[in-house]
C-alpha positions in Angstrom: -18.3 -9.9 -7.4 -16.8 -6.5 -6.6 -15.0 -4.0 -8.7 -12.1 -2.7 -6.6 -10.3 0.5 -7.5 -7.1 1.9 -6.0 -6.2 5.4 -7.0 -2.7 6.3 -5.7 -0.4 9.2 -6.0 1.2 8.2 -9.3 -1.0 5.4 -10.7 -4.4 3.7 -10.6 -5.1 0.0 -10.3 -8.2 -2.1 -10.7 -9.1 -5.5 -9.4 -12.0 -8.0 -9.2 -12.8 -9.6 -5.9 -14.9 -12.7 -5.5 -15.7 -13.8 -1.9 -12.3 -13.8 -0.1 -10.2 -13.9 -3.3 -8.7 -11.4 -5.7 -9.2 -13.0 -9.1 -7.9 -10.3 -11.4 -5.8 -7.1 -11.3 -4.5 -4.6 -13.8 -2.9 -1.1 -13.9 -5.1 1.4 -15.6 -3.7 1.8 -19.1 -6.8 3.1 -21.0 -9.7 5.4 -20.2 -11.8 4.7 -17.2 -14.8 4.2 -19.4 -13.1 1.6 -21.6 -11.6 -0.3 -18.6 -14.9 -0.3 -16.5 -17.1 -1.3 -19.5 -14.7 -4.1 -20.4 -14.7 -5.5 -16.9 -18.5 -5.2 -16.6 -18.8 -7.4 -19.7 -16.4 -10.0 -18.3 -17.6 -10.2 -14.7 -21.0 -10.1 -12.9 -20.1 -7.1 -10.8 -22.6 -6.2 -8.0 -20.6 -3.7 -6.0 -17.7 -1.3 -6.3 -15.2 -0.2 -3.6 -12.8 2.7 -4.1 -9.7 3.9 -2.3 -8.6 7.3 -3.6 -5.7 9.3 -2.1 -5.2 11.5 -5.2 -8.8 13.0 -5.4 -9.2 11.6 -8.9 -12.2 9.3 -8.4 -15.0 11.6 -9.8 -14.8 10.0 -13.3 -14.9 6.3 -12.3 -17.6 7.1 -9.7 -19.8 8.7 -12.4 -19.3 5.8 -14.8 -20.2 3.2 -12.2 -23.2 5.1 -10.8 -24.7 5.4 -14.3 -24.6 1.6 -14.4 -26.6 1.4 -11.2 -23.8 -0.3 -9.2 -23.6 0.6 -5.5 -20.3 2.2 -4.5 -18.4 2.4 -1.2 -15.7 5.1 -1.2 -13.4 4.3 1.8 -12.5 7.1 4.2 -11.7 7.6 7.9 -15.4 7.5 8.7 -16.2 4.2 6.9 -17.5 1.5 9.3 -15.2 -1.4 9.2 -13.3 -3.9 11.3 -10.5 -1.4 11.9 -11.0 0.6 15.1 -9.7 4.0 16.4 -9.0 5.3 13.0 -7.3 8.7 13.2 -9.0 11.6 11.5 -7.4 12.2 8.1 -6.1 8.6 7.9 -5.5 7.8 4.3 -7.9 5.6 2.4 -5.0 3.4 1.1 -3.8 2.9 4.7 -7.2 1.9 5.9 -7.6 -0.6 3.0 -4.1 -2.2 3.5 -4.7 -2.4 7.3 -8.0 -4.1 6.7 -6.3 -6.6 4.4 -3.7 -7.4 7.0 -6.3 -7.6 9.8 -8.4 -10.1 7.8 -5.4 -12.4 7.5 -3.9 -12.0 11.0 -6.8 -11.1 13.3 -5.8 -11.6 17.0 -2.1 -10.6 16.4 -0.2 -7.4 16.6 0.4 -6.3 13.0 2.9 -3.8 11.5 1.6 -2.9 8.0 4.2 -1.4 5.7 3.1 0.0 2.4 6.1 1.0 0.3 5.0 3.2 -2.6 5.8 6.9 -3.4 5.9 7.2 0.4 6.4 4.4 2.9 3.7 4.1 5.6 4.1 2.2 8.8 0.8 1.3 10.7 0.8 -0.6 14.0 -2.5 -2.5 14.7 -3.2 -4.2 18.0 -4.8 -7.5 18.7 -8.3 -5.9 18.8 -7.9 -4.1 15.5 -7.1 -0.7 17.0 -4.8 1.6 15.1 -2.1 2.3 17.6 -0.1 4.8 15.5 2.2 4.9 12.6 4.7 6.8 10.5 5.3 8.2 7.0 8.6 8.5 5.2 9.9 9.1 1.7 10.0 6.0 -0.6 13.0 5.0 -2.5 12.2 6.9 -5.7 11.2 10.0 -3.8 14.5 9.9 -1.9 16.5 9.7 -5.1 14.4 12.5 -6.7 14.9 14.8 -3.6 18.7 14.3 -3.7 18.7 15.4 -7.4 16.3 18.3 -7.1 17.8 19.8 -4.0 21.5 19.7 -4.9 23.6 21.2 -7.7 25.3 18.1 -9.1 23.6 14.9 -8.0 22.0 13.0 -10.9 18.4 11.8 -11.1 18.5 8.0 -10.7 16.2 5.1 -11.2 16.1 2.6 -8.3 18.3 -0.5 -8.8 17.8 -3.3 -6.2 21.2 -4.8 -7.2 23.2 -2.1 -5.2 26.2 -2.7 -3.0 26.0 -1.6 0.7 29.2 0.5 0.2 29.1 2.6 -2.9 32.2 3.2 -5.1 31.0 6.3 -7.0 28.3 9.0 -6.7 25.6 6.8 -8.3 26.1 3.9 -6.0 26.6 6.1 -2.9 23.1 7.6 -3.6 21.6 4.3 -4.4 23.0 2.6 -1.3 21.4 5.2 1.0 18.1 5.1 -0.8 17.7 1.3 -0.9 19.7 0.0 2.0 18.7 3.0 4.2 15.1 2.2 3.5 15.7 -1.4 4.5 17.5 -0.4 7.7 14.5 1.9 8.5 12.1 -1.0 8.2 14.3 -3.3 10.3 14.7 -0.6 12.9 10.9 -0.3 13.4 10.5 -4.1 13.4 13.2 -4.6 16.1 11.7 -1.9 18.2 8.1 -3.2 18.1 9.1 -6.8 18.4 10.6 -6.1 21.9 7.2 -5.0 23.1 5.0 -7.2 21.0 6.4 -10.8 20.7 3.4 -11.8 18.6 4.3 -9.2 15.9 3.7 -10.1 12.3 4.9 -7.7 9.5 2.8 -7.3 6.4 4.5 -5.5 3.5 2.9 -4.4 0.3 3.4 -1.7 -2.4 5.4 -1.1 -5.5 8.8 -1.1 -3.9 9.3 -4.5 -2.4 11.2 -4.5 0.9 13.0 -7.8 1.3 13.1 -9.2 4.9 16.5 -10.4 6.2 17.1 -13.6 8.1 17.9 -11.6 11.2 14.6 -9.7 11.3 13.0 -10.7 14.7 9.4 -11.2 13.4 7.4 -13.1 10.8 7.3 -11.1 7.6 4.8 -11.6 4.8 4.7 -9.7 1.5 1.3 -9.4 -0.3 1.1 -7.2 -3.4 -2.7 -7.4 -3.2 -3.0 -6.4 0.5 -4.9 -3.2 -0.3 -7.3 -4.9 -2.6 -7.9 -7.6 0.0 -8.9 -4.9 2.4 -11.3 -3.3 -0.1 -12.8 -6.7 -0.7 -13.7 -7.1 2.9 -16.1 -4.1 2.9 
């Protein structure tokens, strides 16, 4: 079994992988020592794989190394099934791309990870990274509107938001939520014209719901990043 660690911009998550399956996940709510020791007692962990975009992995690495468990810390130089990885490509993007590639090898894949920021990665049939984009996530858009204006409030995302707002709050929420959805659909429509075999894999804390008119197969997998780490 493998101990899988995802350290993001705002939170850390831990999972246990067994063969091709993710059998356990949790958000880090206690100290690294307490969490790792508990999981080592519960599962026969032989390896650890870490994705760290926040440069906060020194503590869990130290704890794991003291237990004599081999560690792979994913980076743009890690040997894996993903090809043509750009220099500086985020560990979380590599992991999510690997997870999508393991499920849809031989197809063109658009990987969409909607967290603090939204990343779009286009992977060709041979597993090459063709390119991508990064934009602000829903919460970040709402925070930016509040921090860079004199009167707009700080809002929490609310998925139950009308397309046309009727006051300041719903105006802001509409642009943040529906604007994000339109952004996703715009990318999908553009890529689907060139790649008729396109499959869209979404993941991350902010679910992006596909619409019936979206011209491609869409699959949401909250464990996509962990599935990628588990393939290493």
